Backbone as numpy.savetxt, mean C-alpha at the origin, in Angstrom:
# Nx Ny Nz CAx CAy CAz Cx Cy Cz
-5.35 -10.41 11.46 -5.40 -9.20 10.70 -4.73 -9.44 9.36
-5.35 -8.95 8.31 -4.77 -9.03 6.97 -4.22 -7.65 6.62
-2.95 -7.62 6.20 -2.31 -6.37 5.77 -2.14 -6.38 4.26
-2.67 -5.37 3.61 -2.51 -5.16 2.17 -1.44 -4.08 2.06
-0.26 -4.46 1.58 0.89 -3.56 1.56 1.21 -3.22 0.11
1.20 -1.93 -0.19 1.51 -1.45 -1.55 2.69 -0.49 -1.45
3.77 -0.85 -2.14 4.94 0.02 -2.24 4.96 0.57 -3.65
5.24 1.89 -3.78 5.24 2.44 -5.13 6.19 3.62 -5.24
6.60 3.84 -6.49 7.47 4.95 -6.85 6.79 5.69 -8.00
6.37 6.93 -7.79 5.73 7.68 -8.88 6.70 7.92 -10.04
6.15 8.04 -11.22 6.94 8.38 -12.39 7.56 9.77 -12.18
8.80 9.96 -12.56 9.41 11.28 -12.43 8.65 12.36 -13.22
8.00 11.95 -14.29 7.26 12.91 -15.13 5.84 13.20 -14.64
5.46 12.63 -13.52 4.09 12.80 -13.02 3.82 14.28 -12.74
2.77 14.81 -13.36 2.43 16.22 -13.17 1.75 16.44 -11.82
1.69 17.69 -11.43 1.01 18.05 -10.18 -0.46 17.61 -10.24
-1.11 17.78 -11.39 -2.51 17.41 -11.54 -2.69 15.90 -11.44
-1.79 15.14 -12.04 -1.84 13.67 -11.97 -1.61 13.19 -10.54
-0.68 13.81 -9.84 -0.43 13.45 -8.44 -1.66 13.76 -7.59
-2.28 14.90 -7.83 -3.50 15.27 -7.09 -4.62 14.29 -7.35
-4.76 13.84 -8.59 -5.80 12.86 -8.93 -5.54 11.53 -8.24
-4.27 11.12 -8.14 -3.93 9.88 -7.43 -4.29 10.00 -5.95
-3.96 11.13 -5.36 -4.28 11.35 -3.94 -5.80 11.33 -3.74
-6.54 11.96 -4.65 -8.01 11.97 -4.53 -8.55 10.54 -4.62
-8.04 9.75 -5.56 -8.50 8.35 -5.68 -8.22 7.56 -4.41
-7.03 7.75 -3.86 -6.67 7.06 -2.64 -7.58 7.48 -1.49
-7.86 8.77 -1.38 -8.75 9.26 -0.32 -10.15 8.70 -0.47
-10.64 8.59 -1.71 -11.97 8.02 -1.94 -12.03 6.56 -1.53
-10.96 5.83 -1.75 -10.91 4.42 -1.32 -10.94 4.33 0.20
-10.07 5.10 0.85 -9.99 5.04 2.31 -11.31 5.48 2.96
-11.93 6.52 2.41 -13.20 7.03 2.98 -14.41 6.22 2.56
-14.35 5.57 1.39 -15.56 4.99 0.82 -15.70 3.48 0.87
-14.66 2.78 1.30 -14.77 1.32 1.35 -14.80 0.88 2.81
-15.97 0.47 3.28 -16.13 0.19 4.71 -15.36 -1.02 5.23
-14.91 -1.90 4.37 -14.21 -3.09 4.86 -12.78 -2.78 5.31
-12.28 -1.58 5.03 -10.95 -1.19 5.49 -11.03 -0.87 6.99
-10.27 -1.62 7.79 -10.28 -1.40 9.23 -9.34 -0.25 9.61
-8.23 -0.14 8.89 -7.24 0.91 9.19 -6.40 1.16 7.95
-6.02 2.42 7.76 -5.20 2.78 6.62 -4.06 3.68 7.06
-2.87 3.39 6.55 -1.69 4.23 6.80 -0.98 4.44 5.47
-0.62 5.68 5.21 0.09 6.00 3.99 1.30 6.83 4.40
2.45 6.58 3.79 3.61 7.35 4.17 4.72 7.33 3.14
5.65 8.24 3.35 6.83 8.37 2.51 7.98 7.67 3.22
8.85 7.06 2.43 9.99 6.33 2.99 10.89 7.26 3.81
11.25 6.79 4.95 12.15 7.51 5.85 13.57 7.01 5.60
14.44 7.89 5.18 15.83 7.52 4.94 16.69 7.94 6.13
17.37 6.97 6.73 18.17 7.21 7.91 19.66 7.38 7.61
20.03 7.09 6.37 21.43 7.20 5.94 22.38 6.41 6.83
21.98 5.20 7.15 22.81 4.29 7.96 23.57 3.38 7.02
24.88 3.34 7.13 25.68 2.44 6.28 25.24 0.98 6.46
25.10 0.28 5.33 24.75 -1.13 5.39 23.29 -1.39 5.72
22.46 -0.38 5.71 21.04 -0.57 6.00 20.23 -0.31 4.72
20.01 0.93 4.38 19.24 1.24 3.19 19.93 0.79 1.91
21.24 0.77 1.92 21.97 0.36 0.72 21.77 -1.11 0.39
21.26 -1.89 1.33 21.00 -3.32 1.07 19.74 -3.54 0.23
18.91 -2.53 0.10 17.69 -2.65 -0.67 18.02 -2.49 -2.16
17.58 -3.44 -2.96 17.88 -3.39 -4.39 16.97 -2.42 -5.15
15.84 -2.06 -4.58 14.91 -1.15 -5.19 14.54 -0.06 -4.20
14.21 1.10 -4.72 13.75 2.21 -3.88 12.27 2.48 -4.19
11.44 2.28 -3.21 10.03 2.61 -3.31 9.78 3.77 -2.36
9.41 4.90 -2.92 9.30 6.14 -2.14 8.10 6.16 -1.19
7.03 5.47 -1.54 5.81 5.52 -0.75 5.30 4.12 -0.39
4.57 4.06 0.71 3.89 2.84 1.12 2.45 3.17 1.51
1.56 2.29 1.13 0.17 2.34 1.61 -0.09 0.99 2.27
-0.50 1.03 3.53 -0.78 -0.19 4.27 -2.24 -0.15 4.72
-3.02 -1.05 4.16 -4.44 -1.13 4.53 -4.65 -2.41 5.30
-5.38 -2.30 6.40 -5.62 -3.47 7.25 -7.08 -3.88 7.21
-7.29 -5.19 7.25 -8.62 -5.79 7.20 -8.74 -6.82 8.31
-9.94 -6.99 8.81 -10.12 -7.95 9.89 -10.20 -9.39 9.38
-10.48 -9.55 8.08 -10.61 -10.91 7.54 -10.31 -10.92 6.05
-10.09 -12.11 5.52 -9.89 -12.27 4.09 -11.15 -11.86 3.32
-12.31 -12.09 3.90 -13.58 -11.68 3.27 -13.58 -10.17 3.08
-13.14 -9.43 4.09 -13.09 -7.97 3.98 -12.08 -7.52 2.93
-10.93 -8.19 2.87 -9.94 -7.85 1.83 -10.54 -8.09 0.45
-11.21 -9.21 0.27 -11.80 -9.50 -1.04 -12.87 -8.47 -1.40
-13.65 -8.04 -0.41 -14.66 -7.00 -0.67 -13.99 -5.71 -1.13
-12.87 -5.38 -0.53 -12.11 -4.19 -0.94 -11.60 -4.36 -2.38
-11.00 -5.50 -2.68 -10.45 -5.74 -4.01 -11.51 -5.73 -5.10
-12.75 -6.13 -4.75 -13.85 -6.17 -5.72 -14.58 -4.85 -5.84
-14.30 -3.89 -4.97 -15.00 -2.61 -4.96 -14.60 -1.77 -6.18
-15.57 -1.11 -6.84 -15.24 -0.28 -8.01 -14.22 0.84 -7.72
-14.23 1.38 -6.52 -13.26 2.43 -6.18 -11.83 1.88 -6.17
-11.68 0.61 -5.77 -10.35 -0.01 -5.80 -9.89 -0.18 -7.25
-10.79 -0.58 -8.13 -10.43 -0.73 -9.54 -9.95 0.60 -10.12
-10.66 1.67 -9.78 -10.28 3.00 -10.26 -8.91 3.40 -9.72
-8.67 3.18 -8.42 -7.39 3.51 -7.82 -6.27 2.68 -8.45
-6.49 1.40 -8.63 -5.46 0.54 -9.22 -5.07 1.00 -10.60
-6.05 1.35 -11.42 -5.74 1.83 -12.77 -4.92 3.12 -12.71
-5.33 4.04 -11.83 -4.63 5.31 -11.72 -3.21 5.10 -11.17
-3.07 4.20 -10.20 -1.75 3.96 -9.61 -0.79 3.39 -10.66
-1.24 2.41 -11.45 -0.36 1.84 -12.44 -0.05 2.80 -13.59
-0.93 3.77 -13.83 -0.64 4.81 -14.82 0.36 5.83 -14.26
0.34 6.02 -12.95 1.13 7.07 -12.31 2.49 6.61 -11.81
2.67 5.32 -11.67 3.87 4.81 -11.00 4.90 4.23 -11.98
6.15 4.45 -11.65 7.24 3.81 -12.38 7.40 2.37 -11.90
7.05 2.10 -10.65 7.16 0.74 -10.09 6.13 0.59 -8.96
5.56 -0.60 -8.89 4.55 -0.91 -7.85 4.77 -2.34 -7.39
4.67 -2.55 -6.09 4.59 -3.89 -5.50 3.34 -3.91 -4.61
2.56 -4.98 -4.69 1.39 -5.12 -3.83 1.36 -6.55 -3.31
1.32 -6.67 -2.00 1.28 -7.99 -1.35 0.28 -7.98 -0.21
-0.26 -9.17 0.07 -1.20 -9.34 1.18 -0.58 -10.31 2.18
-0.69 -9.95 3.47 -0.09 -10.75 4.54 -1.13 -11.07 5.60
-1.15 -12.32 6.03 -1.97 -12.75 7.16 -1.10 -12.59 8.40
-1.35 -11.56 9.18 -0.46 -11.18 10.29 -1.02 -11.63 11.64
-0.11 -11.95 12.53 -0.47 -12.30 13.90 0.37 -11.44 14.84
-0.04 -11.38 16.09 0.71 -10.63 17.09 1.97 -11.37 17.51
2.82 -10.68 18.23 4.11 -11.24 18.65 3.95 -12.51 19.49
2.86 -12.62 20.24 2.64 -13.82 21.06 2.45 -15.06 20.22
2.09 -14.88 18.95 1.87 -16.02 18.05 2.90 -16.07 16.94
4.08 -15.53 17.20 5.12 -15.41 16.18 5.48 -16.75 15.55
5.55 -17.81 16.32 5.94 -19.11 15.77 4.92 -19.58 14.72
3.64 -19.24 14.88 2.62 -19.60 13.88 2.89 -18.92 12.54
3.30 -17.67 12.60 3.51 -16.89 11.37 4.69 -17.38 10.57
5.69 -17.92 11.24 6.91 -18.32 10.57 7.02 -19.82 10.28
5.94 -20.54 10.49 5.95 -21.99 10.19 5.57 -22.27 8.77
């Protein structure tokens, strides 16, 4: 499984209309790109545990995790026009963005992932 992980922090000045447009773009990607096997979007959960969250040097309020069955499917997503539109809107709307792709395996194959 390939995980496309995007962490982002919206600009403090982001208007309600701009936020709504970002949500619409994200929904269009999730609904309109068939190579996405699974999508999860969420807000950071703060547990207020000493020595846990304070260890993070950056605060990213939101995460979008899209899963693909293969690298071919991830590439199809990245090449899709709806992804280009979402990417442009995200970078206009966000104060900070991180996007990474991971080739993930199950726990039974953990040693493979960490070699």
